Structure formats: structure tokens, C-alpha cells
Chimera marker file (.cmm) of the C-alpha trace (Angstrom):
<marker_set name="trace">
<marker id="1" x="-52.173" y="-4.327" z="-90.471" r="1" g="1" b="0" radius="0.5"/>
<marker id="2" x="-50.328" y="-6.409" z="-87.900" r="1" g="1" b="0" radius="0.5"/>
<marker id="3" x="-47.577" y="-6.876" z="-90.544" r="1" g="1" b="0" radius="0.5"/>
<marker id="4" x="-47.184" y="-2.907" z="-90.807" r="1" g="1" b="0" radius="0.5"/>
<marker id="5" x="-47.075" y="-2.691" z="-86.932" r="1" g="1" b="0" radius="0.5"/>
<marker id="6" x="-44.150" y="-5.230" z="-86.810" r="1" g="1" b="0" radius="0.5"/>
<marker id="7" x="-42.394" y="-3.386" z="-89.544" r="1" g="1" b="0" radius="0.5"/>
<marker id="8" x="-42.348" y="-0.295" z="-87.431" r="1" g="1" b="0" radius="0.5"/>
<marker id="9" x="-40.245" y="-2.029" z="-84.875" r="1" g="1" b="0" radius="0.5"/>
<marker id="10" x="-37.892" y="-4.039" z="-87.186" r="1" g="1" b="0" radius="0.5"/>
<marker id="11" x="-35.169" y="-1.629" z="-87.917" r="1" g="1" b="0" radius="0.5"/>
<marker id="12" x="-31.871" y="-1.572" z="-89.653" r="1" g="1" b="0" radius="0.5"/>
<marker id="13" x="-28.965" y="0.518" z="-88.135" r="1" g="1" b="0" radius="0.5"/>
<marker id="14" x="-26.666" y="2.662" z="-90.198" r="1" g="1" b="0" radius="0.5"/>
<marker id="15" x="-24.018" y="-0.096" z="-90.034" r="1" g="1" b="0" radius="0.5"/>
<marker id="16" x="-26.647" y="-2.607" z="-91.545" r="1" g="1" b="0" radius="0.5"/>
<marker id="17" x="-27.454" y="-4.600" z="-88.486" r="1" g="1" b="0" radius="0.5"/>
<marker id="18" x="-31.098" y="-5.550" z="-87.886" r="1" g="1" b="0" radius="0.5"/>
<marker id="19" x="-33.011" y="-5.350" z="-84.616" r="1" g="1" b="0" radius="0.5"/>
<marker id="20" x="-36.510" y="-5.481" z="-83.099" r="1" g="1" b="0" radius="0.5"/>
<marker id="21" x="-37.010" y="-2.298" z="-81.010" r="1" g="1" b="0" radius="0.5"/>
<marker id="22" x="-39.727" y="-4.270" z="-79.015" r="1" g="1" b="0" radius="0.5"/>
<marker id="23" x="-36.936" y="-6.187" z="-77.446" r="1" g="1" b="0" radius="0.5"/>
<marker id="24" x="-35.169" y="-3.218" z="-76.060" r="1" g="1" b="0" radius="0.5"/>
<marker id="25" x="-35.430" y="-0.845" z="-73.068" r="1" g="1" b="0" radius="0.5"/>
<marker id="26" x="-35.764" y="2.835" z="-73.792" r="1" g="1" b="0" radius="0.5"/>
<marker id="27" x="-33.350" y="4.558" z="-71.404" r="1" g="1" b="0" radius="0.5"/>
<marker id="28" x="-33.500" y="8.203" z="-72.692" r="1" g="1" b="0" radius="0.5"/>
<marker id="29" x="-36.163" y="10.100" z="-74.548" r="1" g="1" b="0" radius="0.5"/>
<marker id="30" x="-35.683" y="13.700" z="-75.804" r="1" g="1" b="0" radius="0.5"/>
<marker id="31" x="-37.416" y="15.795" z="-78.487" r="1" g="1" b="0" radius="0.5"/>
<marker id="32" x="-37.926" y="19.222" z="-79.706" r="1" g="1" b="0" radius="0.5"/>
<marker id="33" x="-40.116" y="20.723" z="-82.430" r="1" g="1" b="0" radius="0.5"/>
<marker id="34" x="-37.881" y="19.515" z="-85.158" r="1" g="1" b="0" radius="0.5"/>
<marker id="35" x="-36.868" y="16.055" z="-84.099" r="1" g="1" b="0" radius="0.5"/>
<marker id="36" x="-36.684" y="13.410" z="-81.291" r="1" g="1" b="0" radius="0.5"/>
<marker id="37" x="-34.012" y="10.997" z="-80.291" r="1" g="1" b="0" radius="0.5"/>
<marker id="38" x="-34.343" y="8.051" z="-78.066" r="1" g="1" b="0" radius="0.5"/>
<marker id="39" x="-31.646" y="5.752" z="-76.842" r="1" g="1" b="0" radius="0.5"/>
<marker id="40" x="-32.522" y="2.084" z="-76.463" r="1" g="1" b="0" radius="0.5"/>
<marker id="41" x="-30.518" y="-0.636" z="-74.619" r="1" g="1" b="0" radius="0.5"/>
<marker id="42" x="-30.558" y="-3.934" z="-76.257" r="1" g="1" b="0" radius="0.5"/>
<marker id="43" x="-30.503" y="-7.317" z="-74.520" r="1" g="1" b="0" radius="0.5"/>
<marker id="44" x="-26.749" y="-7.649" z="-75.458" r="1" g="1" b="0" radius="0.5"/>
<marker id="45" x="-25.852" y="-4.511" z="-73.509" r="1" g="1" b="0" radius="0.5"/>
<marker id="46" x="-25.453" y="-2.486" z="-76.761" r="1" g="1" b="0" radius="0.5"/>
<marker id="47" x="-27.146" y="0.727" z="-77.295" r="1" g="1" b="0" radius="0.5"/>
<marker id="48" x="-28.911" y="2.293" z="-80.255" r="1" g="1" b="0" radius="0.5"/>
<marker id="49" x="-29.896" y="5.918" z="-80.925" r="1" g="1" b="0" radius="0.5"/>
<marker id="50" x="-33.161" y="6.391" z="-82.754" r="1" g="1" b="0" radius="0.5"/>
<marker id="51" x="-33.382" y="9.748" z="-84.635" r="1" g="1" b="0" radius="0.5"/>
<marker id="52" x="-36.785" y="10.785" z="-85.844" r="1" g="1" b="0" radius="0.5"/>
<marker id="53" x="-37.211" y="13.789" z="-88.038" r="1" g="1" b="0" radius="0.5"/>
<marker id="54" x="-40.696" y="15.254" z="-87.986" r="1" g="1" b="0" radius="0.5"/>
<marker id="55" x="-40.366" y="17.131" z="-91.323" r="1" g="1" b="0" radius="0.5"/>
<marker id="56" x="-39.342" y="14.116" z="-93.172" r="1" g="1" b="0" radius="0.5"/>
<marker id="57" x="-39.811" y="10.628" z="-91.629" r="1" g="1" b="0" radius="0.5"/>
<marker id="58" x="-38.007" y="8.950" z="-94.433" r="1" g="1" b="0" radius="0.5"/>
<marker id="59" x="-34.750" y="10.464" z="-92.932" r="1" g="1" b="0" radius="0.5"/>
<marker id="60" x="-35.232" y="8.634" z="-89.652" r="1" g="1" b="0" radius="0.5"/>
<marker id="61" x="-31.870" y="6.968" z="-88.522" r="1" g="1" b="0" radius="0.5"/>
<marker id="62" x="-30.862" y="4.207" z="-86.150" r="1" g="1" b="0" radius="0.5"/>
<marker id="63" x="-27.234" y="4.136" z="-85.004" r="1" g="1" b="0" radius="0.5"/>
<marker id="64" x="-25.553" y="1.522" z="-83.035" r="1" g="1" b="0" radius="0.5"/>
<marker id="65" x="-23.408" y="3.136" z="-80.596" r="1" g="1" b="0" radius="0.5"/>
<marker id="66" x="-19.749" y="2.157" z="-79.925" r="1" g="1" b="0" radius="0.5"/>
<marker id="67" x="-18.368" y="1.937" z="-76.523" r="1" g="1" b="0" radius="0.5"/>
<marker id="68" x="-16.466" y="5.245" z="-77.001" r="1" g="1" b="0" radius="0.5"/>
<marker id="69" x="-19.659" y="6.982" z="-78.038" r="1" g="1" b="0" radius="0.5"/>
<marker id="70" x="-21.346" y="5.719" z="-74.943" r="1" g="1" b="0" radius="0.5"/>
<marker id="71" x="-18.671" y="7.016" z="-72.688" r="1" g="1" b="0" radius="0.5"/>
<marker id="72" x="-19.007" y="10.507" z="-74.443" r="1" g="1" b="0" radius="0.5"/>
<marker id="73" x="-22.652" y="10.463" z="-73.687" r="1" g="1" b="0" radius="0.5"/>
<marker id="74" x="-21.987" y="9.787" z="-70.023" r="1" g="1" b="0" radius="0.5"/>
<marker id="75" x="-19.726" y="12.851" z="-69.832" r="1" g="1" b="0" radius="0.5"/>
<marker id="76" x="-22.127" y="15.208" z="-71.286" r="1" g="1" b="0" radius="0.5"/>
<link id1="1" id2="2" r="1" g="1" b="0" radius="0.2"/>
<link id1="2" id2="3" r="1" g="1" b="0" radius="0.2"/>
<link id1="3" id2="4" r="1" g="1" b="0" radius="0.2"/>
<link id1="4" id2="5" r="1" g="1" b="0" radius="0.2"/>
<link id1="5" id2="6" r="1" g="1" b="0" radius="0.2"/>
<link id1="6" id2="7" r="1" g="1" b="0" radius="0.2"/>
<link id1="7" id2="8" r="1" g="1" b="0" radius="0.2"/>
<link id1="8" id2="9" r="1" g="1" b="0" radius="0.2"/>
<link id1="9" id2="10" r="1" g="1" b="0" radius="0.2"/>
<link id1="10" id2="11" r="1" g="1" b="0" radius="0.2"/>
<link id1="11" id2="12" r="1" g="1" b="0" radius="0.2"/>
<link id1="12" id2="13" r="1" g="1" b="0" radius="0.2"/>
<link id1="13" id2="14" r="1" g="1" b="0" radius="0.2"/>
<link id1="14" id2="15" r="1" g="1" b="0" radius="0.2"/>
<link id1="15" id2="16" r="1" g="1" b="0" radius="0.2"/>
<link id1="16" id2="17" r="1" g="1" b="0" radius="0.2"/>
<link id1="17" id2="18" r="1" g="1" b="0" radius="0.2"/>
<link id1="18" id2="19" r="1" g="1" b="0" radius="0.2"/>
<link id1="19" id2="20" r="1" g="1" b="0" radius="0.2"/>
<link id1="20" id2="21" r="1" g="1" b="0" radius="0.2"/>
<link id1="21" id2="22" r="1" g="1" b="0" radius="0.2"/>
<link id1="22" id2="23" r="1" g="1" b="0" radius="0.2"/>
<link id1="23" id2="24" r="1" g="1" b="0" radius="0.2"/>
<link id1="24" id2="25" r="1" g="1" b="0" radius="0.2"/>
<link id1="25" id2="26" r="1" g="1" b="0" radius="0.2"/>
<link id1="26" id2="27" r="1" g="1" b="0" radius="0.2"/>
<link id1="27" id2="28" r="1" g="1" b="0" radius="0.2"/>
<link id1="28" id2="29" r="1" g="1" b="0" radius="0.2"/>
<link id1="29" id2="30" r="1" g="1" b="0" radius="0.2"/>
<link id1="30" id2="31" r="1" g="1" b="0" radius="0.2"/>
<link id1="31" id2="32" r="1" g="1" b="0" radius="0.2"/>
<link id1="32" id2="33" r="1" g="1" b="0" radius="0.2"/>
<link id1="33" id2="34" r="1" g="1" b="0" radius="0.2"/>
<link id1="34" id2="35" r="1" g="1" b="0" radius="0.2"/>
<link id1="35" id2="36" r="1" g="1" b="0" radius="0.2"/>
<link id1="36" id2="37" r="1" g="1" b="0" radius="0.2"/>
<link id1="37" id2="38" r="1" g="1" b="0" radius="0.2"/>
<link id1="38" id2="39" r="1" g="1" b="0" radius="0.2"/>
<link id1="39" id2="40" r="1" g="1" b="0" radius="0.2"/>
<link id1="40" id2="41" r="1" g="1" b="0" radius="0.2"/>
<link id1="41" id2="42" r="1" g="1" b="0" radius="0.2"/>
<link id1="42" id2="43" r="1" g="1" b="0" radius="0.2"/>
<link id1="43" id2="44" r="1" g="1" b="0" radius="0.2"/>
<link id1="44" id2="45" r="1" g="1" b="0" radius="0.2"/>
<link id1="45" id2="46" r="1" g="1" b="0" radius="0.2"/>
<link id1="46" id2="47" r="1" g="1" b="0" radius="0.2"/>
<link id1="47" id2="48" r="1" g="1" b="0" radius="0.2"/>
<link id1="48" id2="49" r="1" g="1" b="0" radius="0.2"/>
<link id1="49" id2="50" r="1" g="1" b="0" radius="0.2"/>
<link id1="50" id2="51" r="1" g="1" b="0" radius="0.2"/>
<link id1="51" id2="52" r="1" g="1" b="0" radius="0.2"/>
<link id1="52" id2="53" r="1" g="1" b="0" radius="0.2"/>
<link id1="53" id2="54" r="1" g="1" b="0" radius="0.2"/>
<link id1="54" id2="55" r="1" g="1" b="0" radius="0.2"/>
<link id1="55" id2="56" r="1" g="1" b="0" radius="0.2"/>
<link id1="56" id2="57" r="1" g="1" b="0" radius="0.2"/>
<link id1="57" id2="58" r="1" g="1" b="0" radius="0.2"/>
<link id1="58" id2="59" r="1" g="1" b="0" radius="0.2"/>
<link id1="59" id2="60" r="1" g="1" b="0" radius="0.2"/>
<link id1="60" id2="61" r="1" g="1" b="0" radius="0.2"/>
<link id1="61" id2="62" r="1" g="1" b="0" radius="0.2"/>
<link id1="62" id2="63" r="1" g="1" b="0" radius="0.2"/>
<link id1="63" id2="64" r="1" g="1" b="0" radius="0.2"/>
<link id1="64" id2="65" r="1" g="1" b="0" radius="0.2"/>
<link id1="65" id2="66" r="1" g="1" b="0" radius="0.2"/>
<link id1="66" id2="67" r="1" g="1" b="0" radius="0.2"/>
<link id1="67" id2="68" r="1" g="1" b="0" radius="0.2"/>
<link id1="68" id2="69" r="1" g="1" b="0" radius="0.2"/>
<link id1="69" id2="70" r="1" g="1" b="0" radius="0.2"/>
<link id1="70" id2="71" r="1" g="1" b="0" radius="0.2"/>
<link id1="71" id2="72" r="1" g="1" b="0" radius="0.2"/>
<link id1="72" id2="73" r="1" g="1" b="0" radius="0.2"/>
<link id1="73" id2="74" r="1" g="1" b="0" radius="0.2"/>
<link id1="74" id2="75" r="1" g="1" b="0" radius="0.2"/>
<link id1="75" id2="76" r="1" g="1" b="0" radius="0.2"/>
</marker_set>
């Protein structure tokens, strides 16, 4: 059971990098009836968007943000 819990936090981003979400700080959390997205800040200063789709959890995505994308989020 503990192994399954660890696997929930060990993720791969769309660009193939691997991270442990337990070592991040959740800075934004938003959701609606269809999906949720959270933005996590890594110890390195990088950010990941975690997208969870309630209808199909196998389509969850983890996207490592570029500096340009972070700047766009600040403007919106």
C-alpha cells in the first residue's frame, strides 16, 4: 500500500522529466466540475501545472512551465 501512495506523488512531466510532488509547494489550486489544476513550485524555482480530469483520470497531465509561460500567468 505504501508503494502505491509513493507512486501517486512520483510523476513524469509531458517533457519526460520526473519529480516527486511531495517535495513541492502548491501555490495555486483551482477546480470546477470537470477538472482541476494546481501549480506546484519546485525547490529549483521551476513550476509544474498538474491537470486532473475527473471523467478520465488516465488523462492527467503534468506540465513543466517555461519562464515565458510563467510570465503569461502573472499577467492573467
